[in-house]
C-alpha positions in Angstrom: 7.5 -6.0 0.9 9.5 -8.8 -1.0 8.1 -12.3 -0.9 10.5 -15.2 -1.7 12.3 -14.2 -4.4 11.9 -17.7 -6.1 8.2 -17.6 -6.7 7.0 -16.2 -10.5 5.2 -13.3 -11.4 1.7 -14.5 -11.9 2.0 -16.7 -8.6 2.6 -13.6 -6.5 0.1 -11.6 -8.9 -3.0 -14.2 -7.8 -1.5 -13.6 -3.9 -2.3 -10.5 -4.4 -5.5 -10.8 -6.2 -6.4 -12.3 -2.6 -5.1 -9.0 -1.2 -7.4 -7.0 -3.2 -10.5 -9.1 -1.9 -10.0 -9.4 1.6 -8.4 -5.9 2.2 -11.1 -3.7 1.2 -14.7 -4.3 -0.5 -15.5 -1.7 -2.8 -19.3 -0.4 -3.3 -19.8 0.9 -6.7 -23.7 1.9 -7.4 -25.2 0.4 -10.8 -24.3 3.1 -13.8 -26.6 5.6 -13.9 -26.8 9.2 -15.2 -26.8 12.6 -13.7 -28.0 15.8 -15.1 -25.2 15.6 -17.5 -25.7 12.3 -18.4 -22.5 10.8 -17.2 -21.8 7.5 -16.4 -19.4 5.3 -14.3 -16.9 3.0 -16.9 -14.8 0.4 -14.9 -11.8 -1.5 -16.3 -9.5 -3.9 -14.7 -5.5 -4.8 -15.6 -3.0 -7.2 -13.9 -0.3 -4.9 -13.2 2.6 -4.5 -10.4 1.8 -7.9 -10.0 -1.9 -7.3 -9.1 -5.0 -6.2 -10.2 -5.6 -2.2 -11.0 -9.1 -1.8 -11.3 -9.6 2.0 -12.3 -13.4 3.5 -12.5 -14.3 7.0 -14.3 -17.1 9.3 -14.3 -17.2 10.3 -17.9 -19.8 11.2 -20.9 -19.2 8.8 -23.2 -17.3 5.5 -23.5 -14.5 6.7 -25.6 -13.6 9.5 -23.6 -13.8 6.9 -20.2 -11.1 4.5 -22.3 -8.6 7.4 -23.7 -8.5 8.3 -20.2 -8.0 4.5 -19.0 -5.8 3.9 -21.4 -3.2 6.6 -20.3 -3.6 5.8 -16.8 -2.8 2.1 -17.2 0.1 2.9 -19.4 1.5 5.5 -16.4 1.3 2.6 -13.7 2.7 0.2 -16.5 5.8 2.7 -17.0 5.7 2.9 -13.0 6.6 -1.0 -12.9 9.0 -1.1 -15.0 11.1 1.1 -12.8 10.3 0.0 -9.8 10.0 -3.6 -10.4 11.6 -5.5 -7.1 12.5 -8.7 -9.2 13.1 -7.2 -12.8 16.7 -7.3 -13.6 16.1 -4.1 -15.6 14.1 -2.1 -13.0 16.2 0.6 -11.4 15.6 -0.9 -8.2 16.9 -4.0 -9.4 20.2 -1.5 -10.3 20.7 0.2 -7.2 20.8 -2.9 -5.3 23.0 -4.6 -7.8 25.3 -1.8 -6.7 25.2 -1.6 -3.4 28.2 -0.5 -1.7 29.7 -0.1 -5.2 28.7 2.9 -7.1 25.4 5.5 -7.1 23.2 4.9 -9.3 21.3 7.6 -11.6 17.4 7.3 -11.7 14.5 8.6 -13.2 12.7 11.7 -11.5 9.8 9.2 -10.3 11.9 6.9 -9.0 13.7 9.6 -6.8 10.6 11.1 -5.7 9.1 7.8 -4.3 12.4 6.8 -2.6 12.5 10.6 -0.9 9.1 9.9 0.2 10.0 6.4 1.6 12.9 8.2 3.6 10.6 10.6 4.9 8.4 8.3 6.2 10.8 5.8 7.7 12.3 8.8 9.6 8.9 10.6 10.7 8.0 6.4 11.7 11.5 6.1 13.8 12.0 3.2 11.1 8.8 1.2 11.2 8.5 1.6 8.0 11.7 0.8 6.3 12.0 0.5 2.4 15.4 -1.3 3.1 13.9 -4.2 4.8 14.2 -6.5 2.0 17.4 -7.9 3.4 14.8 -9.9 5.9 11.4 -10.0 4.4 13.3 -12.0 1.5 14.0 -14.7 4.0 10.8 -15.6 4.9 8.7 -17.9 2.3 4.8 -17.4 3.1 4.5 -20.1 -0.1 6.3 -22.7 1.8 5.5 -21.9 5.2 8.6 -21.7 5.8 10.2 -18.7 8.8 13.9 -18.2 8.8 15.8 -19.3 11.9 17.1 -16.6 14.2 20.3 -16.7 13.7 19.7 -16.0 9.7 17.5 -13.2 10.8 20.2 -11.6 13.5 22.6 -11.7 10.2 20.7 -9.7 7.9 19.2 -7.1 10.5 22.4 -4.8 10.1 21.9 -4.6 6.3 18.4 -3.3 7.3 18.6 0.9 8.0 16.8 3.7 5.9 19.7 6.0 6.9 22.1 4.0 4.6 20.4 5.0 1.6 21.8 8.2 0.2 20.0 10.4 -2.8 21.2 12.7 -4.2 18.6 15.2 -5.8 20.9 17.5 -7.7 22.9 14.3 -9.2 19.8 12.2 -9.6 21.2 9.2 -8.0 20.6 6.8 -5.0 23.0 4.5 -3.4 23.1 2.0 -0.6 26.1 2.2 1.4 26.7 -1.2 2.4 26.8 -4.3 -0.1 23.8 -7.0 0.7 21.5 -4.2 1.3 18.3 -3.8 -0.5 15.8 -1.5 -1.8 12.1 -2.9 -2.6 9.7 -0.6 -3.1 6.5 -3.1 -2.6 5.3 -0.9 0.7 4.6 2.4 -1.0 4.6 1.8 -5.1 0.9 1.0 -5.4 0.2 4.1 -3.4 2.5 6.1 -5.6 1.1 4.6 -8.7 -2.5 5.3 -7.7 -1.6 9.2 -7.3 -0.1 9.0 -10.3 -3.0 7.4 -12.1 -5.1 10.2 -10.9 -3.0 12.9 -11.9 -3.1 11.2 -15.6 -7.1 10.7 -15.8 -7.5 14.4 -14.2 -5.0 15.6 -17.1 -7.2 13.8 -19.7 -10.5 15.6 -18.3 -11.8 12.9 -16.5 -14.0 15.1 -13.4 -14.1 11.8 -11.2 -12.5 9.0 -10.5 -11.3 6.1 -8.1 -7.9 4.1 -8.5 -7.4 0.5 -6.8 -4.0 -0.6 -6.8 -4.9 -3.6 -4.9 -6.0 -2.4 -1.2 -4.0 0.9 -2.0 -7.0 3.0 -2.9 -7.3 7.2 -4.2 -10.7 9.0 -5.3 -11.7 12.4 -6.1 -15.0 13.7 -7.5 -18.2 12.1 -7.0 -20.4 9.3 -8.2 -23.0 10.4 -10.7 -25.6 11.9 -8.6 -22.9 13.6 -6.7 -22.7 10.4 -4.2 -19.0 9.7 -2.3 -17.2 6.9 -3.2 -17.9 4.4 -0.3 -14.9 1.6 0.9 -15.8 -1.0 3.2 -13.3 -1.9 5.5 -12.9 -6.0 6.6 -13.1 -7.6 9.5 -9.8 -8.8 9.8 -11.3 -12.1 11.5 -14.1 -12.1 9.4 -15.1 -14.9 7.1 -15.6 -13.5 3.6 -15.6 -10.8 1.3 -18.5 -9.5 2.6 -18.0 -9.3 6.2 -16.7 -6.0 6.6 -16.6 -3.5 9.9 -17.1 -0.1 8.8 -17.5 2.1 5.8 -15.8 5.4 4.8 -16.8 7.9 2.0 -14.6 8.9 -0.1 -13.8 12.1 -2.0 -10.6 13.9 -2.7 -8.8 11.0 -0.6 -6.7 7.8 -0.3 -7.3 5.1 1.8 -5.1 1.9 2.0 -5.3 -1.2 4.8 -2.7 -3.3 5.8 -3.4 -6.6 7.6 -2.1 -9.8 9.0 -4.6 -11.9 7.3 -2.7 -11.2 3.7 0.1 -13.4 3.7 0.5 -15.6 6.8 1.1 -19.0 7.8 0.2 -20.8 11.3 3.1 -22.2 13.1 3.2 -23.6 16.6 -0.2 -21.8 16.9 1.8 -18.3 16.3 0.8 -16.4 13.3 3.9 -15.4 11.3 2.6 -12.7 8.4 4.4 -10.6 6.0 4.5 -7.3 8.4 7.9 -7.8 9.5 9.2 -5.4 12.1 12.3 -3.8 10.8 14.6 -3.9 14.3 13.4 -7.6 15.1 13.4 -9.1 11.7 10.2 -10.7 13.1 6.4 -10.0 12.5 4.9 -7.1 14.4 2.4 -8.1 17.3 -0.3 -6.4 19.2 -2.8 -5.6 15.4 -4.6 -7.4 13.3 -5.3 -4.7 10.8 -4.7 -1.0 9.9 -6.6 1.5 7.5 -5.4 4.7 7.0 -6.7 7.6 5.4 -5.5 10.9 3.8 -4.7 12.9 0.7 -2.5 10.9 -1.0 -2.0 7.4 -1.5 2.0 6.9 -1.1 1.2 7.7 2.0 -2.0 6.1 3.5 0.1 2.8 1.4 4.0 3.2 3.4 1.9 4.9 6.9 -0.7 1.9 6.8 3.0 -0.3 7.6 4.4 2.1 9.8 1.5 2.8 12.0 1.0 -1.5 12.2 4.7 -1.8 13.1 4.3 0.6 15.9 1.5 -1.0 17.4 -1.7 1.5 19.3 -0.5 4.6 20.8 2.6 5.2 18.7 0.8 4.2 15.2 -2.1 6.6 16.0 0.3 9.7 16.7 2.6 8.7 13.9 -0.5 8.5 11.3 -1.6 12.2 13.2 1.8 14.0 13.0 1.6 13.6 8.9 -1.9 14.5 8.7 -3.5 11.5 8.4 -6.3 9.3 10.2 -5.9 5.8 11.2 -8.5 2.7 12.2 -6.5 -0.1 14.0 -7.7 -3.1 15.2 -5.8 -4.5 18.2 -4.9 -8.4 18.7 -8.2 -8.8 20.6 -10.5 -7.2 18.3 -10.7 -3.7 20.0 -11.2 -0.9 17.7 -8.9 2.5 18.1 -9.0 5.5 15.7 -7.8 8.7 15.8 -10.2 11.3 16.7 -10.9 13.0 13.5 -11.5 9.8 11.8 -14.6 9.3 14.6 -16.9 11.3 12.7 -16.3 10.4 9.3 -16.4 6.8 9.9 -19.8 4.6 9.8 -19.3 1.7 12.4 -21.4 -1.5 11.3 -23.5 -2.5 14.5 -21.6 -5.7 15.2 -18.4 -3.1 15.2 -17.5 -2.6 19.1 -15.8 1.0 19.4 -13.2 0.6 22.0 -12.1 3.8 21.4 -8.6 5.1 21.5 -5.6 3.7 24.7 
């Protein structure tokens, strides 16, 4: 979802660096050797306005470095196509031509928009890639909430059904002027998936790609251990304040929370997870973690599940074949049934079960 459009890329990147630190804790073992003498190699770059960290298991530094170079380059290429704030991106071209004419886009952009439309329809619009028309009214840096009258004026411009995709012609079209597509709620997960495919093609047997709080892992760490991800307490005091851990092997995980970008106004938390139907921050939930095969879905479903609320949110995740852990406004923990046998709750976390 977009931030205030006047903010610079570096400023937004620093904010999203905080999201990386707060949303998840990645637990890595120290460099060690397996019987094949494979080791873990890790590198980070600033891409997609955030910190991207890739960790690979390889037999040599050169093998790891060459593969990571290719993966980072793929993420960089996707950023050029999908950047909401770049006038040269395909997303910006779609927005400039809203209500005017369809725009020819790359297969990758069309693929991402099709998956966004799928999640939008499957969540009954809880995730909506056109919500940027309203979200852009909020200024989380200056702690400014738009007046209700302006929100009501913009709401008619939010409707994923007005994004028309033509696979045969390779075009995307917004039906009404003033509408905007913003891929911020799905692009990081999509990029993580694409990076994994590049690493696999380069012969890397195991890796973990973390694009902010959107993570995709495959294979195992040296010694056969799974990758381990910690889920942060949304009202915790620091990086290590986690409530659960989950092992990942050939899986993705994404977390969305009301602590990532917010300000307090009149004692109320104004956060960035905006309900497309009301134009206001969704209530009743503090954080959502979604687990499943592809990061493009864990990323977008984390938003959809958060906005849908506890009961509908869990059903939405299950309908896609994904699992979710939700923390409600009172700190109660709820999760899909299949996740209960896979996640390790820490002693201070209270399992409330499903409602």
